[in-house]
C-alpha positions as CSV (number, residue, x, y, z in Angstrom):
1,M,144.4,79.1,124.3
2,K,145.4,82.3,124.5
3,F,149.4,83.8,123.3
4,H,148.7,87.7,123.7
5,W,152.0,89.2,123.5
6,L,151.9,93.1,124.8
7,L,154.5,96.2,124.4
8,P,157.2,95.4,126.8
9,S,156.8,97.3,129.7
10,F,157.4,97.1,133.3
11,L,153.9,97.2,134.9
12,S,152.6,95.1,137.6
13,V,149.4,94.4,139.0
14,F,148.5,95.1,142.9
15,L,145.1,93.7,143.8
16,L,145.4,92.8,147.8
17,A,143.9,96.3,149.4
18,G,146.0,97.4,152.2
19,A,149.8,98.6,152.6
20,A,152.5,95.5,152.5
21,E,153.6,94.8,155.9
22,A,157.4,93.7,156.2
23,A,157.2,90.0,155.8
24,R,160.1,86.9,155.9
25,L,159.7,84.3,153.3
26,Q,159.1,81.4,154.8
27,S,158.7,78.7,152.5
28,W,158.4,77.9,148.7
29,R,157.8,75.0,147.3
30,F,157.4,74.1,143.2
31,D,155.1,70.9,142.1
32,A,156.2,70.0,138.9
33,S,153.8,66.9,139.0
34,E,151.2,70.1,139.1
35,N,153.2,72.9,137.3
36,R,152.1,74.5,141.0
37,L,154.4,77.2,143.2
38,Y,153.6,77.4,147.0
39,I,154.6,80.3,148.6
40,T,154.2,81.3,151.9
41,T,155.4,84.6,154.0
42,D,155.1,85.5,157.7
43,G,153.4,88.7,156.9
44,G,150.6,90.2,153.9
45,V,152.3,90.4,150.6
46,Q,151.3,92.4,147.5
47,P,152.8,90.3,144.6
48,K,153.5,91.7,141.4
49,A,154.2,89.3,138.2
50,Q,155.4,89.5,134.8
51,L,156.7,87.6,131.6
52,I,159.9,88.1,130.2
53,F,161.1,87.2,127.2
54,N,164.1,85.9,125.6
55,P,165.0,84.0,127.4
56,M,161.3,83.2,128.5
57,R,160.8,83.4,132.3
58,L,158.3,83.9,134.9
59,V,159.4,86.8,137.5
60,I,157.6,86.9,140.7
61,D,158.5,89.9,142.9
62,L,157.4,89.8,146.4
63,P,157.5,93.7,147.8
64,G,158.5,94.2,151.7
65,T,159.5,90.7,151.9
66,S,163.1,89.7,153.0
67,L,164.5,86.4,152.3
68,G,166.8,85.8,154.9
69,R,169.4,83.1,153.5
70,P,171.5,82.6,150.4
71,S,170.0,83.0,147.2
72,V,169.1,79.1,146.2
73,S,168.3,78.0,142.0
74,K,166.6,74.5,142.0
75,P,167.3,72.7,138.7
76,L,164.1,71.0,137.2
77,S,163.9,68.2,134.1
78,G,161.3,68.9,131.2
79,A,160.2,72.2,130.1
80,I,160.2,74.4,132.7
81,E,164.4,74.4,133.5
82,S,164.8,75.9,137.3
83,V,163.1,77.9,139.6
84,R,165.8,80.8,141.6
85,V,164.9,82.2,144.3
86,G,166.9,85.6,146.0
87,Q,167.4,88.8,147.3
88,F,165.9,91.5,144.3
89,D,166.9,94.5,146.5
90,N,166.4,95.4,150.6
91,N,163.0,95.4,150.0
92,T,162.1,92.8,147.4
93,T,162.4,88.9,147.4
94,R,162.2,87.9,143.9
95,I,160.9,84.2,142.4
96,V,161.9,83.6,139.0
97,V,160.7,80.6,137.0
98,E,162.8,79.4,133.9
99,I,161.1,78.2,130.5
100,R,163.2,76.1,128.5
101,E,164.7,77.5,125.6
102,G,162.5,76.6,122.6
103,F,159.2,76.6,124.8
104,T,156.7,79.2,125.2
105,I,153.8,79.2,127.9
106,D,150.4,81.0,127.3
107,P,150.4,84.1,130.0
108,Q,146.7,84.3,129.9
109,Q,147.2,81.0,131.8
110,V,149.0,82.1,134.7
111,K,147.1,81.8,137.6
112,F,147.7,83.3,141.0
113,R,145.5,82.5,143.7
114,G,145.8,84.1,147.5
115,I,144.9,81.6,149.6
116,S,145.4,84.1,152.7
117,P,147.2,87.5,152.4
118,S,150.3,85.2,153.3
119,E,149.8,82.0,151.2
120,W,149.7,82.0,147.4
121,T,149.8,79.7,144.9
122,V,150.6,80.0,141.2
123,D,150.0,77.8,138.3
124,L,151.8,77.4,135.8
125,P,150.3,75.7,132.0
126,T,152.3,73.3,130.5
127,P,155.1,74.7,128.3
128,V,154.6,74.0,124.6
129,P,157.0,74.2,121.9
130,G,156.8,77.9,120.2
131,E,158.8,80.1,118.5
132,T,160.8,83.1,120.1
133,Q,158.3,85.7,119.8
134,N,160.6,89.0,120.5
135,P,163.9,88.7,118.5
136,I,165.5,91.2,120.9
137,S,165.7,90.7,124.5
138,E,164.3,93.5,126.1
139,P,164.4,94.5,130.0
140,G,160.1,94.3,130.0
141,G,157.7,92.0,130.0
142,E,153.9,91.1,130.1
143,R,152.1,92.3,133.4
144,L,150.3,89.2,134.6
145,S,147.2,89.7,136.7
146,V,147.7,88.8,140.3
147,E,144.1,88.1,141.7
148,S,143.5,86.6,145.2
149,S,140.8,83.8,145.7
150,A,140.7,83.9,149.2
151,P,137.0,83.8,150.7
152,Q,135.8,86.8,151.7
153,A,134.9,87.7,155.2
154,E,130.8,86.7,155.1
155,S,128.6,88.2,157.1
156,A,127.5,85.9,160.6
157,Q,123.6,85.8,159.4
158,A,122.2,86.3,155.8
159,T,120.1,89.2,155.2
160,V,116.7,89.2,154.9
161,V,114.9,92.3,153.3
162,Q,111.7,92.7,155.4
163,N,109.7,95.9,154.2
164,V,109.8,99.2,153.0
165,Q,108.3,102.0,155.1
166,A,108.1,105.5,154.9
167,T,109.9,107.9,157.2
168,A,109.6,111.5,157.6
169,D,113.3,111.5,155.7
170,G,112.2,109.3,153.0
171,F,112.1,105.5,152.9
172,L,113.9,103.0,155.3
173,V,114.1,99.2,153.7
174,R,114.4,97.2,156.6
175,T,116.7,94.2,157.1
176,A,116.8,91.6,159.2
177,G,120.4,89.6,159.8
178,G,124.1,90.6,158.2
179,R,124.9,94.1,157.6
180,P,123.6,95.3,154.2
181,Q,125.8,95.1,151.3
182,I,124.4,98.4,148.6
183,N,125.0,99.3,144.9
184,F,122.7,102.7,144.5
185,Q,122.4,104.4,141.3
186,Q,120.2,106.8,139.8
187,S,119.1,107.7,136.0
188,R,120.9,110.2,134.4
189,A,116.9,111.5,134.1
190,G,117.0,111.5,137.4
191,D,113.4,109.9,137.3
192,I,114.4,106.1,138.3
193,A,116.6,105.1,141.4
194,T,117.4,101.2,141.9
195,L,119.2,100.1,145.2
196,D,120.8,96.2,145.0
197,I,121.7,94.6,147.9
198,E,123.8,92.0,147.7
199,G,123.2,88.5,149.6
200,A,119.9,89.5,150.6
201,S,116.8,87.5,150.0
202,L,113.3,88.7,150.4
203,A,110.9,87.9,153.4
204,P,107.9,85.9,152.4
205,G,105.6,87.2,150.9
206,L,106.9,90.5,150.3
207,N,107.5,90.0,146.4
208,S,103.6,89.7,146.2
209,Q,102.8,92.8,148.3
210,Q,105.0,95.7,146.5
211,P,104.8,98.8,149.3
212,Q,102.8,102.3,148.9
213,T,103.9,105.4,148.6
214,N,101.0,107.3,148.2
215,G,102.8,109.7,146.4
216,Q,105.5,110.8,149.4
217,H,109.1,112.4,148.6
218,G,108.0,112.7,144.7
219,V,107.8,108.9,144.7
220,D,105.2,107.4,142.3
221,K,105.8,103.6,142.6
222,I,108.5,101.3,145.1
223,E,109.4,98.0,143.2
224,V,110.9,95.5,145.5
225,R,112.1,91.8,143.9
226,Q,114.2,89.2,143.8
227,L,116.9,89.0,141.2
228,P,117.3,85.4,139.7
229,T,121.0,85.5,140.9
230,D,123.7,83.5,142.7
231,P,124.3,84.6,145.5
232,P,121.2,86.4,145.6
233,V,120.4,90.2,144.9
234,T,117.3,92.3,146.1
235,R,116.4,95.3,144.1
236,V,114.2,98.5,145.2
237,T,113.7,100.2,142.5
238,L,112.1,104.2,143.2
239,R,110.2,105.8,140.4
240,M,109.7,109.3,140.5
241,K,106.6,111.5,139.8
242,N,109.6,114.0,138.7
243,S,113.2,114.2,137.8
244,N,113.9,117.0,139.8
245,T,115.5,115.0,142.8
246,Q,118.5,113.3,143.9
247,W,118.5,110.6,146.3
248,R,121.5,109.0,148.1
249,A,121.3,105.8,149.8
250,S,123.2,104.6,153.4
251,V,123.2,101.9,155.7
252,S,121.0,103.1,159.2
253,N,121.8,102.3,162.7
254,L,118.3,101.0,162.7
255,G,118.8,98.4,160.8
256,G,118.2,98.5,157.0
257,V,119.1,100.8,154.6
258,A,118.1,104.5,154.3
259,L,117.0,105.9,151.1
260,S,116.8,109.9,151.3
261,P,115.9,112.8,149.0
262,G,118.3,115.5,148.8
263,S,121.7,116.7,147.6
264,V,124.0,113.9,147.0
265,V,126.1,113.4,149.6
266,R,129.3,110.6,149.4
267,Q,129.0,107.5,152.0
268,P,131.6,106.5,154.3
269,S,132.5,102.9,152.5
270,V,130.1,99.9,154.0
271,S,131.4,97.6,151.7
272,R,133.3,96.6,148.7
273,R,130.5,98.2,146.9
274,L,130.1,101.4,147.3
275,T,127.0,104.7,147.5
276,V,127.5,106.4,143.7
277,D,126.9,109.6,142.7
278,P,124.3,109.4,140.1
279,P,125.6,110.4,136.8
280,A,124.8,113.8,134.9
281,R,121.1,113.5,133.7
282,Q,119.6,112.1,130.4
283,A,116.5,113.0,129.1
284,Q,114.4,110.4,128.8
285,G,113.2,111.0,125.8
286,N,116.8,109.7,124.2
287,L,116.0,106.2,126.0
288,A,114.1,103.7,123.8
289,R,110.8,102.6,124.8
290,V,110.0,98.9,124.9
291,Q,106.0,99.5,124.0
292,S,104.8,95.8,123.9
293,I,106.1,92.0,124.8
294,D,103.7,89.3,123.2
295,L,103.7,85.8,121.5
296,A,102.9,85.5,118.0
297,S,103.5,83.2,114.5
298,N,101.0,80.5,116.8
299,G,103.2,80.7,119.9
300,T,106.5,80.1,118.0
301,Q,108.1,83.8,118.2
302,L,108.3,85.9,121.2
303,V,108.2,89.5,119.8
304,V,109.7,92.8,121.8
305,R,108.3,95.9,119.9
306,T,110.5,99.1,120.6
307,D,109.6,102.3,119.3
308,R,113.4,102.5,118.0
309,Q,116.6,100.4,117.0
310,V,117.9,99.1,120.3
311,S,121.6,97.4,121.3
312,Y,120.6,94.0,123.2
313,T,122.6,91.2,124.7
314,S,120.7,87.8,125.6
315,G,121.9,84.2,127.5
316,W,121.2,82.2,130.2
317,D,120.7,82.6,133.9
318,Q,122.5,78.7,135.0
319,G,120.9,79.3,138.6
320,S,117.1,79.7,137.5
321,R,117.4,78.2,133.9
322,A,115.6,81.7,132.4
323,Y,116.4,82.6,128.9
324,W,117.1,86.5,129.3
325,I,117.4,89.4,126.9
326,R,118.7,92.4,128.4
327,I,117.9,95.7,126.4
328,A,120.4,99.0,126.8
329,S,119.5,102.4,127.2
330,G,115.8,101.3,127.5
331,V,112.6,102.4,129.5
332,L,109.5,99.6,130.0
333,T,106.2,101.6,128.8
334,G,104.2,98.9,127.9
335,E,102.1,96.3,129.7
336,I,102.9,92.5,130.4
337,P,100.4,90.3,128.8
338,Q,99.4,87.1,131.7
339,L,99.9,84.5,129.9
340,D,97.7,80.8,130.2
341,A,99.0,77.8,131.3
342,N,99.2,76.2,127.8
343,S,101.6,79.2,126.6
344,P,104.7,77.7,125.1
345,V,106.9,79.8,127.7
346,S,105.9,82.1,131.1
347,F,108.0,85.4,130.9
348,T,108.4,88.5,132.9
349,A,110.0,92.1,132.2
350,S,111.5,94.8,134.7
351,Q,113.4,97.9,134.9
352,E,116.8,96.2,135.9
353,D,118.0,99.7,136.6
354,A,117.4,103.2,135.5
355,E,118.3,102.4,131.7
356,T,118.2,98.9,131.4
357,V,115.3,96.3,130.6
358,V,115.9,92.7,131.2
359,I,112.9,90.1,130.1
360,W,113.2,86.8,131.5
361,V,111.6,83.7,129.5
362,Q,111.2,80.6,131.0
363,P,110.7,77.8,128.5
364,R,107.7,75.2,129.3
365,S,108.2,71.3,129.2
366,G,109.0,70.0,125.5
367,V,110.0,74.0,124.6
368,E,113.5,74.8,122.9
369,V,114.6,78.5,122.9
370,G,116.3,79.5,120.0
371,R,117.5,82.5,118.8
372,V,117.3,86.2,118.7
373,T,116.4,87.6,115.7
374,R,116.1,91.4,114.5
375,P,113.1,90.9,111.4
376,S,113.0,94.8,111.6
377,P,114.8,97.9,113.3
378,Q,112.1,98.4,115.7
379,L,110.9,94.6,116.3
380,L,113.4,91.8,118.4
381,S,111.7,88.4,117.5
382,L,113.1,85.0,120.0
383,Q,112.5,81.7,118.2
384,L,110.7,79.0,120.0
385,R,110.4,75.5,119.3
386,S,108.7,72.5,120.1
387,N,110.6,69.2,121.1
388,A,108.3,66.9,122.5
389,S,110.7,64.3,121.6
390,A,114.0,65.5,123.5
391,Q,114.2,63.0,126.2
392,Q,116.3,65.6,128.1
393,P,116.6,69.2,127.3
394,L,119.8,71.0,127.9
395,T,120.4,73.1,130.4
396,R,120.2,76.1,128.1
397,P,119.2,74.9,124.3
398,P,121.5,76.2,121.9
399,N,121.2,79.8,120.3
400,L,122.8,78.3,116.6
401,S,121.8,79.4,112.7
402,P,120.9,75.8,111.1
403,L,123.6,73.6,110.1
404,P,124.0,74.3,106.1
405,R,123.1,71.7,103.5
406,R,126.1,71.4,101.6
407,T,128.4,70.3,105.4
408,F,128.1,67.3,107.7
409,G,124.5,67.8,108.9
410,N,122.1,65.5,110.8
411,D,121.9,62.4,108.3
412,D,125.7,62.8,108.3
413,V,126.2,61.4,111.9
414,P,125.6,58.4,112.7
415,Q,123.4,56.5,115.1
416,V,125.3,55.4,118.0
417,S,124.0,52.1,119.0
418,N,125.0,52.4,123.4
419,R,122.3,54.6,124.5
420,R,123.7,54.7,127.9
421,A,126.8,56.8,126.9
422,V,127.6,60.5,128.6
423,V,129.3,62.9,127.1
424,A,130.8,66.0,129.1
425,I,131.7,68.9,126.6
426,D,133.5,71.7,127.8
427,P,133.8,74.9,126.2
428,G,136.7,76.5,127.5
429,H,137.5,79.7,129.1
430,G,134.2,82.4,130.0
431,G,133.2,85.2,131.7
432,R,136.4,87.7,132.7
433,D,138.4,85.1,131.0
434,P,137.6,85.2,127.0
435,G,140.4,82.8,126.2
436,A,142.6,83.8,122.9
437,V,141.1,87.2,121.3
438,G,142.1,87.6,117.4
439,I,141.9,89.0,114.3
440,Q,139.2,91.7,114.4
441,G,138.6,90.8,118.1
442,I,136.9,87.9,117.9
443,Q,137.0,85.8,120.9
444,E,137.7,82.2,121.8
445,K,135.0,81.8,124.6
446,E,132.3,82.9,122.2
447,I,133.5,80.7,119.4
448,V,133.9,77.8,121.5
449,L,130.7,78.4,123.4
450,D,128.8,78.3,120.2
451,I,130.4,75.3,118.6
452,S,130.0,72.9,121.7
453,F,126.2,74.0,122.1
454,Q,126.0,72.7,118.2
455,V,128.1,69.7,119.1
456,A,125.6,68.7,122.5
457,R,122.2,69.3,120.0
458,L,123.6,66.7,117.2
459,L,124.8,64.4,119.7
460,E,121.2,64.6,121.7
461,Q,119.8,63.9,118.7
462,Q,121.9,60.6,118.1
463,G,120.7,59.5,121.7
464,V,124.1,60.6,123.3
465,Q,123.5,61.8,126.8
466,V,125.6,65.5,127.0
467,V,126.4,67.5,130.0
468,M,128.1,71.0,129.5
469,T,130.5,72.6,131.9
470,R,129.2,75.9,131.3
471,T,126.1,77.0,129.5
472,D,126.8,80.9,129.4
473,D,129.4,83.0,129.9
474,S,130.5,82.4,132.9
475,E,134.0,81.8,134.3
476,I,134.9,78.2,135.7
477,D,137.8,77.0,137.0
478,L,139.4,74.1,135.7
479,E,139.1,72.1,138.7
480,P,135.5,72.1,138.7
481,R,135.2,70.7,135.2
482,V,137.0,67.9,135.8
483,S,134.6,67.4,139.0
484,L,131.6,67.9,136.8
485,A,132.6,64.9,134.6
486,E,133.8,62.9,137.1
487,R,130.2,63.4,138.8
488,V,128.4,62.2,136.1
489,N,130.5,59.2,135.3
490,A,131.1,60.8,132.0
491,T,132.2,58.2,129.1
492,L,134.5,60.9,127.6
493,F,135.3,64.7,128.1
494,V,135.7,66.6,124.8
495,S,136.9,70.1,126.0
496,I,136.9,72.4,122.7
497,H,139.0,75.6,122.5
498,A,140.7,78.3,119.8
499,N,144.6,78.5,119.2
500,A,146.1,81.5,119.0
501,I,150.1,82.4,118.2
502,N,151.5,86.0,117.8
503,M,149.4,88.5,115.7
504,S,152.2,89.0,113.5
505,R,152.0,85.3,112.1
506,P,148.5,85.6,110.4
507,D,150.3,82.5,108.4
508,I,149.5,79.9,111.1
509,S,146.2,78.3,110.6
510,G,145.2,74.4,111.4
511,I,143.4,72.1,113.8
512,E,145.4,70.5,116.7
513,T,144.1,67.8,118.8
514,Y,145.6,67.3,122.4
515,Y,145.3,63.9,124.5
516,F,147.6,63.0,127.9
517,N,146.6,59.4,128.9
518,N,143.8,57.2,127.1
519,G,142.4,59.7,125.1
520,Q,144.8,58.7,121.9
521,D,142.1,56.7,120.0
522,L,139.5,59.1,120.6
523,A,141.8,62.1,119.6
524,R,142.4,60.7,116.2
525,V,139.1,59.6,115.5
526,I,137.5,63.3,116.3
527,H,141.0,65.0,114.5
528,A,140.2,63.0,111.0
529,S,136.7,63.9,111.2
530,I,137.5,67.2,111.3
531,L,139.9,67.5,108.9
532,E,137.8,65.6,106.7
533,G,134.5,68.0,107.3
534,T,136.2,71.4,107.4
535,G,139.1,70.8,105.0
536,A,141.4,72.4,107.6
537,N,145.0,72.3,108.1
538,D,146.5,69.3,110.1
539,R,148.8,70.6,112.6
540,R,148.5,66.7,114.1
541,V,147.4,64.7,117.0
542,R,149.8,65.7,120.2
543,Q,150.2,64.5,123.5
544,A,150.4,67.0,126.7
545,R,149.6,67.5,130.1
546,F,146.6,69.9,129.8
547,Y,145.0,70.1,133.6
548,V,141.7,68.7,132.3
549,L,143.2,65.8,130.4
550,R,145.6,64.4,133.3
551,K,142.7,64.7,136.0
552,T,140.0,63.1,134.2
553,S,139.5,59.2,134.5
554,M,137.8,58.8,131.4
555,P,138.9,58.9,127.5
556,S,139.5,62.9,127.2
557,V,141.0,65.3,124.3
558,L,141.5,68.8,124.1
559,L,140.4,70.2,120.6
560,E,141.9,73.4,119.1
561,V,139.6,74.1,116.3
562,G,141.5,76.6,114.4
563,F,144.0,79.9,115.2
564,V,141.9,83.4,116.2
565,T,145.0,85.0,115.0
566,G,145.2,83.1,111.6
567,A,144.2,85.3,108.7
568,E,142.1,82.1,106.9
569,D,141.0,80.4,110.5
570,A,140.1,83.7,111.9
571,A,137.7,84.4,109.1
572,R,136.1,80.6,109.2
573,L,135.6,80.8,112.7
574,S,133.5,83.8,112.1
575,D,131.0,82.5,110.0
576,P,128.3,80.7,111.8
577,A,128.3,78.3,108.7
578,Y,131.3,77.2,109.1
579,R,131.4,76.3,113.1
580,S,128.1,74.6,112.5
581,Q,130.2,72.6,109.7
582,M,133.1,72.1,112.6
583,A,130.7,71.6,115.5
584,A,128.9,68.5,112.9
585,S,132.6,67.1,112.3
586,I,133.2,66.9,115.8
587,A,129.7,65.4,116.6
588,R,130.6,62.7,113.8
589,G,134.0,61.9,115.5
590,I,132.4,61.2,118.7
591,V,130.1,59.2,117.8
592,F,132.2,57.2,115.1
593,Y,134.5,56.5,118.7
594,L,131.7,55.6,120.9
595,Q,130.2,53.0,117.6
596,Q,133.9,51.0,117.9
597,R,134.0,50.4,122.1
């Protein structure tokens, strides 16, 4: 959960393209059971919204919209006190959702969805008891993001990349089907240019038959490959003999994308992604060189050697189930060895863009990928573990530190007799939604994903099947999380979050556990296990109407594993050893509950 209060301002967010047309508010409806507001106009609008304090209220303005009738106020029962609709000025209809005194809502969980330019829904989180955040009433508030999730117009046909041909003016990437949607950039050093064609896939055989350049137009090599993304992206990479030529890309009337050398000229917009000017050049010597990638230590490590210390990120691609290591400000110079079928992993490496190297690692059956370590400034080591006894490996094996001896470990988690149990673990937030951001910038989404993987690992070791709603840093709405649990007929649903309050209250720390309907016993067992295993402050088991609790048919709980804004909790949650302690406590509580069934 996230309570992220900003300095009062009267800023607004406009995210629908195009000028607003004069419109009339046709209808509005508030569904109290769903905490959802429905808005319909007879023309396109650009809503703006803010959360105002003292008293707390959500204010939604519809510019260029008239009400055409008297103001109305609809009283409600519960923590949402009323909804008022009126004409704010000659050009704006205003909708105000009043929150009852003594309650608060998380501004980051107010979700706007544009079904179309004239149809909007606003999902409000369940108000919770909270202290007044601003002691003095102020005219401003916190701006809220207003994003349209209406499906974008798609090409009538999918784009297929057929081949790359040299022309008198450069190169033509010939395509068939839908109009290409492109993104083009050239390295600051000028020696590499990359063209991404979004939503495009390769024609059969093209991936294994790379085009020949014969040095034309100063291009030494052209690489065409399919990125393991969803939706698909085809990447065309030009590697130049020298860096004296700047290139541009444009959609060709002949069908495809034209790559032309010469002065960079901005092209008309061909999609939401534009052809971009290459940034200022940087000497290639300033890029780290990835010199070699190979297996070491009897196949238990994948070692990446560079000529200097590098910055990197790593994670899992949900579509291809491959693990990636992305090295920033790097260039691939070494050869990639060919591994035999008995190797624990297969891998490939490529220049993802002009200054980024990406390594894709595909573990073979019975092999788990561990964490990336840095044995020395010029080495990265990816740990590989044999797991032949694993019945069903996770989509993404955990990238975690081992459990400390002084905490609850594998031996402390009892065996469960019912091996048919399926537990859905739901790491909160993800992707663009970091959740709560606390002391020293720690992010909820990272903390809960780490804990969730450790819980999943411990449960699987005890014979419990685990399904995770997200296995990487991706943004997933609430409904798909619930749908997954229902689809696999989960025995239990456990959503893991971190709590937050005003940054001026570092004194507040502790554990809260929520249930809605049939999860009360599960909540009590897990909550008691966490308190026993971690010694954290007890902020009680509570009942709440969170979406994932209301919409799941199995016993469900939402765990708040601590306050990222609390001095005590933030320090603990930043410690990998404590997160392992928390995970073992959660897993132990789940297994205890399953034993009682």
